[in-house]
gemmi code that builds the backbone of each chain (N, CA, C; Angstrom):
import gemmi

chains = {
    "A": [
        ("MET", (18.609, 12.546, -5.694), (18.632, 11.233, -6.413), (18.105, 9.946, -5.929)),
        ("LEU", (16.972, 9.523, -6.443), (16.605, 8.263, -5.636), (17.649, 7.085, -5.993)),
        ("ASP", (17.640, 6.134, -5.018), (18.473, 5.114, -4.961), (18.181, 3.982, -6.288)),
        ("ASP", (19.277, 3.269, -6.555), (19.139, 2.359, -7.782), (17.903, 1.409, -7.709)),
        ("LYS", (17.755, 0.820, -6.470), (16.698, -0.388, -6.443), (15.291, 0.677, -6.597)),
        ("THR", (15.183, 1.545, -6.014), (13.831, 2.196, -6.234), (13.623, 2.738, -7.522)),
        ("ARG", (14.675, 3.226, -8.371), (14.503, 3.651, -9.482), (14.037, 2.408, -10.511)),
        ("ALA", (14.930, 1.262, -10.401), (14.878, 0.157, -10.848), (13.260, -0.266, -10.831)),
        ("LEU", (12.663, -0.367, -9.594), (11.289, -0.805, -9.142), (10.420, 0.058, -10.170)),
        ("ALA", (10.617, 1.378, -10.265), (9.778, 2.420, -10.463), (10.053, 2.519, -12.290)),
        ("SER", (10.700, 1.387, -12.615), (11.176, 1.663, -14.140), (10.411, 0.513, -14.924)),
        ("ALA", (9.815, -0.413, -13.991), (9.606, -1.625, -14.635), (8.129, -1.801, -14.658)),
        ("ARG", (7.363, -3.027, -14.887), (5.927, -3.274, -14.707), (5.451, -3.781, -13.391)),
        ("ASN", (6.059, -2.676, -12.325), (5.576, -3.047, -11.125), (4.244, -2.179, -10.499)),
        ("PHE", (3.454, -2.610, -9.654), (2.349, -1.845, -8.964), (2.869, -1.055, -7.964)),
        ("ALA", (2.376, 0.122, -7.812), (2.730, 0.862, -6.352), (1.462, 1.140, -5.699)),
        ("VAL", (1.443, 0.872, -4.506), (0.285, 1.668, -3.417), (0.528, 2.724, -3.069)),
        ("LEU", (-0.280, 3.831, -3.575), (-0.358, 5.243, -3.490), (-1.073, 5.635, -1.874)),
        ("THR", (-0.534, 5.986, -1.007), (-1.503, 6.211, 0.191), (-1.617, 7.887, 0.252)),
        ("THR", (-2.593, 8.377, 0.403), (-2.686, 9.854, 0.588), (-3.560, 10.156, 1.925)),
        ("LEU", (-3.900, 11.131, 2.386), (-4.625, 11.515, 3.501), (-5.933, 12.107, 3.491)),
        ("MET", (-6.970, 11.581, 4.009), (-8.631, 12.232, 3.764), (-8.305, 13.439, 4.445)),
        ("ALA", (-9.450, 14.294, 4.780), (-9.613, 15.358, 5.210), (-9.203, 15.057, 6.839)),
        ("ASP", (-9.783, 14.005, 7.390), (-9.671, 13.731, 8.832), (-8.385, 12.918, 8.953)),
        ("GLY", (-7.489, 12.852, 8.247), (-6.384, 12.077, 8.341), (-6.185, 10.662, 8.072)),
        ("THR", (-7.426, 10.105, 7.971), (-7.624, 8.815, 7.571), (-6.645, 8.403, 6.205)),
        ("PRO", (-5.835, 7.232, 6.190), (-5.017, 7.098, 5.205), (-5.939, 6.384, 4.054)),
        ("GLN", (-6.023, 6.836, 2.912), (-6.641, 6.160, 1.538), (-5.346, 5.477, 0.682)),
        ("SER", (-5.638, 4.476, 0.262), (-4.802, 3.642, -0.800), (-5.349, 3.387, -1.840)),
        ("HIS", (-4.474, 3.316, -3.027), (-4.809, 2.758, -4.216), (-3.483, 2.270, -4.993)),
        ("VAL", (-4.071, 1.145, -5.635), (-2.969, 0.732, -6.440), (-2.666, 1.276, -7.769)),
        ("MET", (-1.419, 1.855, -8.220), (-1.295, 2.705, -9.305), (-0.094, 2.163, -10.137)),
        ("TRP", (-0.178, 2.646, -11.620), (1.116, 2.510, -12.194), (2.140, 3.462, -11.577)),
        ("VAL", (3.486, 3.415, -11.737), (4.380, 4.433, -11.187), (5.740, 4.498, -12.079)),
        ("ASP", (6.025, 5.639, -11.914), (7.581, 6.095, -12.871), (8.278, 7.053, -12.006)),
        ("HIS", (9.149, 7.620, -12.427), (10.271, 8.444, -11.550), (10.873, 9.188, -12.748)),
        ("ASP", (11.641, 10.387, -12.185), (12.691, 11.129, -13.001), (13.802, 11.394, -12.570)),
        ("ASP", (14.145, 10.276, -11.853), (15.531, 10.078, -10.999), (15.490, 10.754, -9.618)),
        ("GLU", (14.883, 11.937, -9.784), (14.672, 12.580, -8.263), (13.627, 12.247, -7.507)),
        ("HIS", (12.517, 12.291, -8.309), (11.019, 12.066, -7.912), (10.426, 10.986, -8.433)),
        ("ILE", (9.560, 10.612, -7.381), (8.529, 9.343, -7.940), (7.222, 10.033, -8.532)),
        ("LEU", (6.799, 9.549, -9.843), (5.635, 10.054, -10.433), (4.589, 9.118, -10.505)),
        ("ILE", (3.333, 9.986, -10.214), (2.381, 9.302, -10.316), (1.347, 9.847, -11.245)),
        ("ASN", (0.585, 9.170, -12.043), (-0.202, 10.027, -13.131), (-1.636, 9.586, -12.697)),
        ("THR", (-2.746, 10.539, -12.333), (-4.029, 10.515, -12.078), (-4.606, 11.538, -12.914)),
        ("GLU", (-5.978, 11.634, -12.181), (-6.814, 12.608, -12.951), (-7.330, 13.638, -11.753)),
        ("ILE", (-7.661, 14.802, -12.248), (-7.882, 15.996, -11.119), (-9.090, 15.770, -10.432)),
        ("HIS", (-10.163, 14.632, -10.731), (-11.391, 14.661, -10.243), (-11.425, 13.597, -9.012)),
        ("ARG", (-10.176, 13.010, -8.979), (-9.930, 11.780, -8.010), (-9.973, 12.441, -6.650)),
        ("GLN", (-10.410, 11.518, -5.748), (-9.889, 11.644, -4.061), (-8.618, 11.999, -3.851)),
        ("LYS", (-7.913, 11.163, -4.571), (-6.380, 11.303, -4.188), (-5.818, 12.658, -4.617)),
        ("TYR", (-6.407, 13.146, -5.588), (-5.756, 14.434, -5.997), (-6.217, 15.435, -5.073)),
        ("ALA", (-7.576, 15.270, -4.621), (-8.048, 16.311, -3.858), (-7.185, 16.178, -2.371)),
        ("ASN", (-6.901, 14.965, -2.076), (-6.236, 14.860, -0.594), (-4.747, 15.524, -0.952)),
        ("VAL", (-4.014, 15.320, -1.767), (-2.622, 15.813, -1.914), (-2.697, 17.447, -2.263)),
        ("THR", (-3.810, 17.969, -2.559), (-3.913, 19.453, -2.743), (-4.089, 19.953, -1.493)),
        ("ARG", (-4.862, 19.227, -0.403), (-5.130, 19.582, 0.831), (-3.969, 19.385, 1.821)),
        ("ASP", (-3.161, 18.131, 1.557), (-2.184, 18.067, 2.512), (-1.203, 16.909, 1.535)),
        ("PRO", (0.096, 17.539, 1.191), (0.702, 17.076, 0.097), (1.583, 15.683, 0.790)),
        ("ARG", (1.357, 15.198, 1.570), (2.168, 14.081, 2.170), (1.642, 12.841, 1.390)),
        ("ALA", (2.486, 12.048, 0.656), (2.077, 10.714, 0.270), (2.953, 9.976, 0.226)),
        ("THR", (2.661, 8.446, 0.659), (3.481, 7.420, 0.730), (3.327, 6.293, -0.372)),
        ("VAL", (4.533, 6.059, -0.970), (4.493, 5.103, -2.143), (5.274, 4.042, -1.992)),
        ("THR", (4.497, 2.717, -2.104), (4.928, 1.533, -1.821), (4.966, 0.875, -3.163)),
        ("ILE", (6.390, 0.699, -3.546), (6.608, -0.242, -4.865), (6.944, -1.458, -4.600)),
        ("ILE", (6.193, -2.262, -5.136), (6.452, -4.035, -4.885), (6.876, -4.795, -6.338)),
        ("ASP", (8.009, -5.362, -5.992), (8.446, -6.114, -7.218), (7.524, -7.206, -7.712)),
        ("ALA", (6.913, -7.241, -9.040), (6.043, -8.255, -9.219), (6.345, -9.341, -9.244)),
        ("ASP", (7.585, -9.779, -9.095), (8.215, -11.175, -9.393), (8.506, -11.739, -7.865)),
        ("ASP", (8.258, -10.752, -7.089), (8.920, -10.860, -5.621), (8.450, -10.122, -4.497)),
        ("GLY", (7.229, -10.455, -3.929), (6.468, -9.404, -3.055), (7.496, -8.972, -1.671)),
        ("TYR", (8.458, -9.956, -1.640), (9.321, -9.703, -0.438), (10.360, -8.448, -0.821)),
        ("SER", (10.290, -8.048, -1.953), (11.195, -6.932, -2.543), (10.501, -5.754, -2.787)),
        ("TYR", (10.789, -4.704, -1.802), (9.794, -3.613, -2.217), (10.649, -2.233, -1.726)),
        ("THR", (9.992, -1.051, -1.929), (10.563, 0.163, -1.418), (9.374, 0.983, -0.991)),
        ("GLU", (9.520, 1.576, 0.109), (8.554, 2.312, 0.614), (9.087, 3.833, 0.655)),
        ("VAL", (8.575, 4.556, -0.067), (9.017, 6.357, -0.195), (7.899, 7.041, 0.405)),
        ("ARG", (8.076, 7.539, 1.432), (7.568, 8.352, 2.004), (7.778, 9.734, 1.468)),
        ("GLY", (6.830, 10.728, 0.970), (7.377, 11.780, 0.496), (6.105, 13.089, 0.428)),
        ("THR", (6.552, 13.929, -0.547), (5.552, 14.987, -0.519), (5.536, 15.527, -1.888)),
        ("VAL", (4.244, 15.685, -2.275), (4.043, 16.214, -3.701), (4.327, 17.683, -3.682)),
        ("VAL", (5.722, 17.841, -4.441), (6.069, 19.091, -4.397), (5.506, 20.070, -5.781)),
        ("ASP", (4.923, 19.344, -6.923), (4.256, 20.249, -7.823), (3.722, 19.181, -8.620)),
        ("THR", (2.534, 19.514, -9.550), (1.914, 18.747, -10.395), (2.231, 19.309, -11.670)),
        ("VAL", (1.845, 18.363, -12.769), (2.142, 18.784, -14.089), (0.870, 18.393, -14.889)),
        ("GLY", (0.141, 19.155, -15.571), (-1.048, 18.737, -16.412), (-0.747, 18.982, -17.851)),
        ("GLY", (-1.794, 18.995, -18.712), (-1.603, 19.328, -19.993), (-1.273, 18.354, -20.761)),
        ("GLU", (-0.503, 18.609, -22.024), (0.009, 17.522, -22.869), (1.008, 16.666, -22.464)),
        ("THR", (1.836, 17.356, -21.450), (2.723, 16.542, -20.852), (2.251, 15.366, -20.031)),
        ("ALA", (1.287, 15.529, -19.303), (0.581, 14.488, -18.492), (-0.197, 13.507, -19.334)),
        ("ARG", (-0.813, 14.152, -20.552), (-1.465, 13.238, -21.587), (-0.559, 12.235, -22.074)),
        ("ARG", (0.679, 12.768, -22.383), (1.832, 11.939, -23.165), (2.192, 10.746, -22.057)),
        ("HIS", (2.395, 11.405, -20.792), (2.954, 10.563, -19.788), (2.137, 9.336, -19.651)),
        ("ILE", (0.581, 9.445, -19.597), (-0.270, 8.150, -19.323), (-0.199, 7.267, -20.655)),
        ("ASP", (0.231, 7.977, -21.859), (0.365, 7.136, -23.033), (1.883, 6.118, -22.702)),
        ("GLU", (2.658, 6.734, -22.236), (4.231, 6.140, -22.174), (3.993, 4.958, -20.622)),
        ("LEU", (3.075, 5.396, -19.991), (2.665, 4.030, -19.025), (1.856, 3.265, -19.327)),
        ("SER", (1.221, 3.378, -20.332), (0.113, 2.423, -20.760), (1.012, 1.545, -21.688)),
        ("LEU", (1.837, 2.183, -22.568), (2.732, 1.247, -23.659), (3.745, 0.292, -22.592)),
        ("ARG", (3.965, 0.905, -21.493), (4.796, 0.134, -20.529), (4.106, -1.244, -19.911)),
        ("TYR", (2.936, -0.812, -19.392), (2.369, -1.846, -18.697), (1.271, -2.598, -19.500)),
        ("PHE", (0.693, -1.973, -20.599), (-0.459, -2.683, -21.608), (0.033, -3.028, -23.065)),
        ("GLY", (1.272, -2.426, -23.226), (1.783, -2.567, -24.532), (1.008, -1.853, -25.694)),
        ("ARG", (0.252, -0.647, -25.268), (-0.526, 0.023, -26.344), (-1.016, 1.566, -25.661)),
        ("PRO", (-1.092, 2.299, -26.360), (-1.475, 3.745, -25.938), (-2.394, 3.704, -24.865)),
        ("TYR", (-2.704, 4.579, -23.882), (-3.894, 4.630, -22.952), (-5.327, 5.063, -23.896)),
        ("SER", (-6.165, 4.042, -23.531), (-7.500, 3.786, -24.241), (-8.647, 4.340, -23.309)),
        ("ASN", (-8.508, 4.256, -22.163), (-9.573, 4.528, -21.374), (-10.221, 5.891, -21.470)),
        ("ARG", (-11.305, 6.058, -21.063), (-12.076, 7.458, -21.173), (-11.133, 8.297, -20.233)),
        ("ILE", (-11.027, 9.558, -20.492), (-10.251, 10.505, -19.713), (-11.607, 11.066, -18.944)),
        ("GLN", (-11.713, 11.184, -17.857), (-13.007, 11.887, -17.113), (-12.948, 13.064, -16.833)),
        ("SER", (-11.745, 13.793, -16.397), (-11.464, 15.121, -16.192), (-10.132, 15.522, -17.214)),
        ("GLU", (-9.120, 15.512, -16.646), (-7.938, 15.969, -17.039), (-6.715, 15.042, -16.338)),
        ("ARG", (-5.906, 14.482, -17.190), (-4.643, 13.925, -16.488), (-3.681, 15.077, -15.553)),
        ("VAL", (-3.090, 14.320, -14.806), (-2.023, 15.070, -14.035), (-1.007, 14.180, -13.403)),
        ("ILE", (0.276, 14.763, -13.521), (1.271, 13.980, -12.808), (1.602, 14.632, -11.365)),
        ("LEU", (1.701, 13.783, -10.419), (1.933, 14.334, -9.176), (3.660, 13.982, -8.937)),
        ("ARG", (4.335, 14.919, -8.863), (5.815, 14.766, -8.761), (6.188, 14.722, -7.174)),
        ("ILE", (6.628, 13.574, -6.621), (6.809, 13.485, -5.117), (8.156, 13.296, -4.755)),
        ("ARG", (8.330, 14.184, -3.998), (10.088, 14.583, -3.646), (9.969, 13.273, -2.303)),
        ("PRO", (10.938, 12.438, -2.621), (11.053, 11.499, -1.291), (11.989, 12.045, -0.121)),
        ("ASP", (11.092, 11.851, 0.957), (11.507, 12.562, 2.230), (12.324, 11.265, 2.917)),
        ("ARG", (11.738, 10.103, 2.949), (12.519, 8.880, 3.425), (12.025, 7.960, 2.608)),
        ("VAL", (13.100, 7.138, 2.204), (13.002, 5.748, 1.463), (13.655, 4.649, 2.091)),
        ("ILE", (12.878, 3.511, 2.309), (13.139, 2.228, 3.014), (13.160, 1.335, 2.032)),
        ("VAL", (14.363, 0.408, 1.846), (14.321, -0.424, 0.685), (14.295, -1.846, 1.480)),
        ("HIS", (13.364, -2.540, 0.999), (13.214, -3.847, 1.727), (13.737, -4.905, 0.703)),
    ],
    "B": [
        ("MET", (-19.545, -8.816, 8.789), (-18.914, -9.554, 7.762), (-18.264, -9.084, 6.685)),
        ("LEU", (-17.169, -9.385, 6.278), (-16.353, -8.857, 5.268), (-17.086, -9.718, 3.832)),
        ("ASP", (-16.787, -8.648, 2.810), (-17.564, -9.244, 1.745), (-16.547, -10.423, 1.129)),
        ("ASP", (-17.206, -11.190, 0.275), (-16.710, -12.376, -0.347), (-15.387, -12.253, -1.164)),
        ("LYS", (-15.053, -11.125, -1.812), (-13.921, -10.886, -2.515), (-12.779, -10.562, -1.482)),
        ("THR", (-13.187, -9.884, -0.430), (-11.963, -9.595, 0.425), (-11.597, -10.748, 1.278)),
        ("ARG", (-12.551, -11.438, 1.682), (-12.469, -12.782, 2.350), (-11.470, -13.639, 1.343)),
        ("ALA", (-11.781, -13.825, 0.203), (-11.079, -14.579, -0.690), (-9.649, -14.218, -0.675)),
        ("LEU", (-9.327, -12.856, -1.126), (-8.216, -12.325, -1.041), (-7.221, -12.404, -0.013)),
        ("ALA", (-7.800, -12.435, 1.286), (-7.194, -12.480, 2.509), (-7.056, -13.860, 3.048)),
        ("SER", (-7.377, -14.940, 2.063), (-7.228, -16.243, 2.585), (-6.084, -16.892, 1.691)),
        ("ALA", (-5.728, -16.344, 0.844), (-4.754, -16.836, -0.346), (-3.414, -16.197, -0.158)),
        ("ARG", (-2.465, -16.485, -0.846), (-1.041, -16.283, -0.597), (-0.915, -14.778, -1.174)),
        ("ASN", (-1.625, -13.752, -0.820), (-1.538, -12.407, -1.421), (-0.859, -11.663, -0.286)),
        ("PHE", (-0.192, -10.710, -0.656), (0.558, -9.611, -0.111), (-0.690, -8.645, 0.311)),
        ("ALA", (-0.425, -7.940, 1.299), (-1.268, -6.789, 1.744), (0.039, -5.806, 2.217)),
        ("VAL", (-0.780, -4.342, 1.793), (0.224, -3.403, 2.115), (-0.596, -2.593, 3.331)),
        ("LEU", (0.000, -2.729, 4.392), (-0.745, -2.203, 5.802), (-0.006, -0.603, 5.890)),
        ("THR", (-0.896, 0.431, 6.022), (-0.604, 1.669, 6.414), (-1.179, 2.011, 7.469)),
        ("THR", (-0.237, 2.511, 8.547), (-0.625, 3.146, 9.817), (-0.032, 4.521, 9.899)),
        ("LEU", (-0.276, 5.188, 10.926), (0.320, 6.686, 10.817), (0.945, 6.997, 12.045)),
        ("MET", (2.400, 7.729, 11.405), (3.251, 8.098, 12.417), (2.640, 9.253, 13.354)),
        ("ALA", (3.444, 9.552, 14.436), (3.035, 10.666, 15.241), (2.461, 11.776, 14.657)),
        ("ASP", (3.292, 12.272, 13.666), (2.851, 13.608, 12.949), (1.750, 13.469, 11.952)),
        ("GLY", (1.316, 12.312, 11.839), (0.162, 12.060, 10.864), (0.612, 11.249, 9.376)),
        ("THR", (2.023, 11.192, 9.506), (2.684, 10.872, 8.174), (2.349, 9.321, 7.823)),
        ("PRO", (1.581, 8.904, 6.824), (1.435, 7.430, 6.321), (2.919, 6.576, 6.546)),
        ("GLN", (2.821, 5.515, 7.220), (3.818, 4.399, 6.797), (3.311, 3.305, 6.433)),
        ("SER", (3.890, 2.562, 5.465), (3.461, 1.386, 4.840), (4.396, 0.371, 4.805)),
        ("HIS", (3.977, -0.984, 5.038), (4.632, -2.190, 4.924), (3.939, -3.252, 4.173)),
        ("VAL", (4.504, -4.026, 3.480), (3.862, -5.278, 2.725), (3.940, -6.360, 3.707)),
        ("MET", (2.934, -7.055, 3.918), (2.680, -7.979, 5.078), (1.801, -9.194, 4.443)),
        ("TRP", (2.003, -10.290, 5.194), (1.179, -11.457, 5.165), (-0.504, -10.855, 5.841)),
        ("VAL", (-1.284, -11.547, 5.375), (-2.532, -11.033, 5.718), (-3.734, -12.349, 5.755)),
        ("ASP", (-4.707, -12.160, 7.019), (-5.477, -13.148, 7.450), (-6.790, -12.436, 7.614)),
        ("HIS", (-7.874, -13.143, 8.018), (-9.319, -12.450, 8.363), (-9.739, -13.467, 9.266)),
        ("ASP", (-10.917, -12.748, 9.962), (-11.629, -14.040, 10.812), (-12.970, -13.918, 10.473)),
        ("ASP", (-13.548, -13.582, 9.319), (-14.720, -13.257, 8.628), (-15.267, -11.829, 8.924)),
        ("GLU", (-14.846, -11.364, 9.977), (-15.691, -9.947, 10.434), (-14.199, -9.120, 10.381)),
        ("HIS", (-12.977, -9.295, 10.587), (-11.889, -8.512, 10.622), (-10.882, -8.936, 9.849)),
        ("ILE", (-10.001, -7.952, 9.409), (-8.481, -8.415, 8.797), (-7.646, -8.334, 10.027)),
        ("LEU", (-6.764, -9.490, 9.855), (-5.702, -9.677, 11.087), (-4.554, -9.673, 10.378)),
        ("ILE", (-3.608, -8.939, 10.954), (-2.113, -8.793, 10.677), (-1.322, -9.094, 12.021)),
        ("ASN", (-0.331, -9.925, 11.723), (0.455, -10.746, 12.634), (1.656, -9.690, 12.649)),
        ("THR", (2.108, -8.991, 13.612), (3.375, -8.385, 13.660), (4.081, -8.530, 15.075)),
        ("GLU", (5.221, -7.898, 15.505), (5.684, -7.803, 16.866), (5.466, -6.463, 17.173)),
        ("ILE", (5.604, -6.690, 18.598), (5.147, -5.181, 19.499), (6.388, -4.373, 19.765)),
        ("HIS", (7.603, -4.731, 19.037), (8.678, -3.496, 19.009), (8.585, -2.905, 17.645)),
        ("ARG", (7.699, -3.180, 16.703), (7.697, -2.529, 15.547), (7.076, -1.329, 15.489)),
        ("GLN", (7.596, -0.330, 14.485), (6.771, 1.047, 14.490), (5.449, 0.794, 14.166)),
        ("LYS", (5.147, -0.093, 13.485), (3.825, -0.049, 13.108), (2.829, -0.262, 14.293)),
        ("TYR", (3.319, -1.293, 15.337), (2.634, -1.620, 16.388), (2.356, -0.140, 17.379)),
        ("ALA", (3.448, 0.531, 17.560), (3.435, 1.805, 18.273), (2.588, 2.717, 17.823)),
        ("ASN", (2.402, 2.640, 16.383), (1.425, 3.631, 15.590), (0.066, 3.327, 15.765)),
        ("VAL", (-0.157, 2.187, 15.812), (-1.673, 1.638, 16.009), (-2.031, 1.902, 17.690)),
        ("THR", (-1.019, 1.768, 18.363), (-1.392, 1.981, 19.935), (-1.441, 3.404, 20.060)),
        ("ARG", (-1.049, 4.062, 19.099), (-1.465, 5.763, 19.510), (-2.769, 6.075, 18.677)),
        ("ASP", (-2.680, 5.677, 17.478), (-3.764, 5.900, 16.726), (-4.310, 4.836, 15.858)),
        ("PRO", (-5.420, 4.195, 16.162), (-5.996, 2.902, 15.798), (-6.202, 2.995, 14.471)),
        ("ARG", (-6.058, 3.902, 13.552), (-6.497, 3.757, 12.363), (-5.685, 3.169, 11.072)),
        ("ALA", (-6.078, 1.907, 10.532), (-5.275, 1.405, 9.749), (-5.782, 1.005, 8.407)),
        ("THR", (-5.075, 1.331, 7.336), (-5.587, 1.102, 5.758), (-4.934, -0.187, 5.482)),
        ("VAL", (-5.699, -1.213, 5.118), (-4.730, -2.531, 4.310), (-5.556, -2.587, 2.832)),
        ("THR", (-4.475, -2.738, 2.110), (-4.940, -2.701, 0.528), (-4.257, -4.286, 0.391)),
        ("ILE", (-5.164, -5.356, -0.251), (-4.831, -6.419, -0.415), (-4.938, -6.792, -2.131)),
        ("ILE", (-3.632, -7.177, -2.472), (-3.325, -7.151, -3.920), (-3.711, -8.614, -4.488)),
        ("ASP", (-4.329, -8.934, -5.417), (-4.305, -10.295, -5.917), (-3.015, -10.628, -6.575)),
        ("ALA", (-2.294, -11.665, -6.233), (-0.978, -11.982, -6.607), (-1.035, -12.301, -8.168)),
        ("ASP", (-1.809, -12.679, -8.550), (-2.278, -12.952, -9.987), (-2.815, -11.719, -10.900)),
        ("ASP", (-3.050, -10.951, -10.129), (-3.903, -9.654, -11.223), (-3.820, -8.397, -10.477)),
        ("GLY", (-2.518, -7.839, -10.641), (-2.608, -6.347, -9.786), (-3.695, -5.536, -9.770)),
        ("TYR", (-4.492, -5.677, -10.767), (-5.456, -4.704, -10.760), (-6.775, -5.192, -10.201)),
        ("SER", (-6.720, -6.298, -9.434), (-7.815, -6.958, -8.583), (-7.521, -6.810, -6.982)),
        ("TYR", (-8.046, -5.814, -6.568), (-7.406, -5.583, -4.988), (-8.716, -4.959, -4.376)),
        ("THR", (-8.638, -5.003, -3.058), (-9.378, -4.494, -2.220), (-8.811, -3.392, -0.906)),
        ("GLU", (-9.408, -2.467, -0.915), (-8.802, -1.449, 0.073), (-9.702, -1.529, 1.393)),
        ("VAL", (-9.402, -1.889, 2.297), (-9.976, -1.741, 3.720), (-9.515, -0.533, 4.445)),
        ("ARG", (-10.237, 0.369, 4.922), (-10.053, 1.088, 5.569), (-10.555, 0.886, 7.134)),
        ("GLY", (-9.743, 0.894, 7.979), (-10.314, 0.202, 9.374), (-9.709, 0.817, 10.503)),
        ("THR", (-10.105, 0.410, 11.877), (-9.615, 0.626, 12.958), (-9.159, -0.994, 13.686)),
        ("VAL", (-8.008, -0.666, 14.439), (-7.449, -1.771, 15.198), (-8.302, -1.785, 16.569)),
        ("VAL", (-9.200, -2.819, 16.699), (-10.197, -2.814, 17.959), (-9.770, -3.570, 18.887)),
        ("ASP", (-8.829, -4.454, 18.800), (-7.997, -4.955, 19.690), (-6.792, -5.896, 19.143)),
        ("THR", (-6.076, -6.337, 19.957), (-4.813, -7.130, 19.616), (-4.762, -8.323, 20.632)),
        ("VAL", (-4.257, -9.338, 19.917), (-4.188, -10.795, 20.658), (-2.623, -11.336, 20.712)),
        ("GLY", (-2.176, -11.520, 21.796), (-0.919, -11.772, 21.695), (-0.650, -13.136, 22.395)),
        ("GLY", (0.417, -13.514, 23.078), (0.560, -15.060, 23.541), (0.679, -16.019, 22.753)),
        ("GLU", (0.243, -17.231, 22.956), (0.222, -18.300, 22.263), (-0.364, -18.288, 21.211)),
        ("THR", (-1.675, -17.744, 21.114), (-2.742, -17.712, 19.891), (-1.858, -16.749, 18.779)),
        ("ALA", (-1.330, -15.582, 19.181), (-0.649, -14.919, 18.027), (0.747, -15.721, 17.544)),
        ("ARG", (1.565, -16.630, 18.476), (2.653, -17.472, 17.947), (1.896, -18.582, 17.086)),
        ("ARG", (0.894, -19.204, 17.287), (0.499, -20.256, 16.642), (0.080, -19.512, 15.238)),
        ("HIS", (-0.450, -18.353, 15.218), (-1.096, -17.571, 14.129), (-0.053, -17.504, 13.005)),
        ("ILE", (1.396, -16.880, 13.603), (2.358, -16.615, 12.739), (2.701, -18.100, 11.938)),
        ("ASP", (2.823, -19.168, 12.669), (2.954, -20.578, 11.928), (1.926, -20.857, 10.869)),
        ("GLU", (0.686, -20.514, 11.265), (-0.385, -20.893, 10.356), (0.050, -20.026, 9.039)),
        ("LEU", (0.158, -18.830, 9.218), (0.472, -17.675, 7.927), (1.680, -18.228, 7.326)),
        ("SER", (2.766, -18.753, 8.101), (4.054, -19.273, 7.436), (3.912, -20.363, 6.685)),
        ("LEU", (2.875, -21.377, 7.093), (2.583, -22.448, 6.298), (2.093, -22.172, 5.193)),
        ("ARG", (0.990, -21.293, 5.236), (0.197, -20.895, 3.839), (1.104, -20.055, 2.896)),
        ("TYR", (2.154, -19.297, 3.355), (2.807, -18.626, 2.559), (4.156, -19.060, 1.998)),
        ("PHE", (4.810, -19.900, 2.940), (6.089, -20.540, 2.903), (6.000, -21.888, 2.824)),
        ("GLY", (4.977, -22.595, 3.232), (4.967, -24.152, 3.568), (5.595, -24.686, 4.457)),
        ("ARG", (6.153, -24.003, 5.499), (6.657, -24.419, 6.715), (6.232, -23.544, 7.872)),
        ("PRO", (6.506, -24.092, 9.043), (6.164, -23.080, 10.294), (7.244, -21.928, 10.340)),
        ("TYR", (7.040, -21.039, 10.992), (7.565, -19.515, 11.073), (9.022, -19.893, 11.779)),
        ("SER", (9.950, -19.663, 10.940), (11.437, -19.890, 11.585), (12.432, -18.790, 11.838)),
        ("ASN", (11.903, -17.627, 11.505), (12.521, -16.301, 11.887), (12.568, -16.213, 13.441)),
        ("ARG", (13.603, -15.373, 13.713), (13.740, -15.212, 15.103), (12.644, -14.111, 15.431)),
        ("ILE", (12.015, -14.538, 16.490), (11.051, -13.500, 17.166), (11.779, -12.699, 18.149)),
        ("GLN", (11.696, -11.309, 17.714), (12.724, -10.421, 18.445), (11.989, -9.788, 19.688)),
        ("SER", (10.579, -9.785, 19.560), (9.999, -9.304, 20.929), (9.169, -10.354, 21.400)),
        ("GLU", (7.651, -9.913, 20.766), (6.756, -10.970, 20.901), (5.624, -10.723, 19.818)),
        ("ARG", (5.112, -11.922, 19.242), (4.172, -11.701, 18.116), (2.730, -11.154, 18.776)),
        ("VAL", (2.223, -10.457, 17.855), (0.832, -9.979, 18.323), (-0.141, -9.723, 17.088)),
        ("ILE", (-1.404, -10.127, 16.991), (-2.317, -10.024, 16.161), (-3.021, -8.567, 16.313)),
        ("LEU", (-3.135, -7.929, 15.094), (-4.048, -6.675, 15.015), (-5.255, -7.123, 14.481)),
        ("ARG", (-6.448, -6.871, 15.273), (-7.600, -7.114, 14.702), (-8.303, -5.933, 14.413)),
        ("ILE", (-8.408, -6.029, 12.854), (-8.861, -4.500, 12.314), (-10.431, -4.685, 11.779)),
        ("ARG", (-11.090, -3.993, 12.418), (-12.657, -3.524, 11.885), (-12.852, -2.956, 10.674)),
        ("PRO", (-13.132, -3.417, 9.741), (-13.455, -2.527, 8.390), (-14.393, -1.571, 8.413)),
        ("ASP", (-13.963, -0.296, 8.357), (-14.913, 0.920, 8.476), (-15.734, 1.152, 7.105)),
        ("ARG", (-14.573, 1.049, 6.243), (-15.018, 1.136, 4.696), (-14.168, 0.094, 3.756)),
        ("VAL", (-14.866, -0.443, 2.891), (-14.085, -1.221, 1.964), (-14.300, -1.179, 0.604)),
        ("ILE", (-13.532, -0.737, -0.327), (-13.741, -0.347, -1.702), (-13.014, -1.669, -2.410)),
        ("VAL", (-13.824, -2.424, -3.198), (-13.485, -3.680, -3.980), (-13.018, -3.191, -5.302)),
        ("HIS", (-11.980, -3.558, -5.889), (-11.820, -2.812, -7.286), (-11.299, -4.304, -8.098)),
    ],
}
model = gemmi.Model(1)
for chain_id, residues in chains.items():
    chain = gemmi.Chain(chain_id)
    for i, (resn, *xyz) in enumerate(residues, 1):
        res = gemmi.Residue()
        res.name, res.seqid = resn, gemmi.SeqId(i, " ")
        for name, pos in zip(("N", "CA", "C"), xyz):
            atom = gemmi.Atom()
            atom.name, atom.element = name, gemmi.Element(name[0])
            atom.pos, atom.b_iso = gemmi.Position(*pos), 0.0
            res.add_atom(atom)
        chain.add_residue(res)
    model.add_chain(chain)
structure = gemmi.Structure()
structure.add_model(model)
structure.setup_entities()
């Protein structure tokens, strides 16, 4: 179970920085929407993205979720992508996130296929 | 020379996520103040910190600077710590950063010794 603060941060309109590892081990970071299922951090991306290729090769992912109202309040989740969920579930999930962040269903063009990365927290540091 | 947008982001009261690599290659991230010297990203930390041990072992560092007014506007700098600057220069620099971010000189206890990480950008992706 994720701690209360991490779940709260991942339930609101806060941005997360997702860091994955390139083939040579260099960290790659992106600002992302973020969600959780009580036990895992959830990140919704597409399968043609570099970050998806990265976690397919090396499942380690660090997610830093920053309180949009206070940059000094954040949580760092060092974790492992334990599975991915695609299909209709991932498509519905990006609509739910878009409603939360934008107030409307997701309308950007989907270039390949949406996929949810389910990230098991191995270490969580709350700041 | 860093691009205009990255220099602007690193000159204002924006937060950066600094990612370094643990001994086993796992990415570690922290929210940090950020600065630049036109050619390098500058991060001010202390020498007892894990992030300093990390870059001493593996100088790769990725810095994601997020516009405090618009989370969709950010820059990702994948770089290398090319040198570190300590002593009075680093102590003055943390005062300058504190003035920018807090409006007053740095007053937190310095636990070991301040040090500036000078990060050469190897790849910059502006979003």
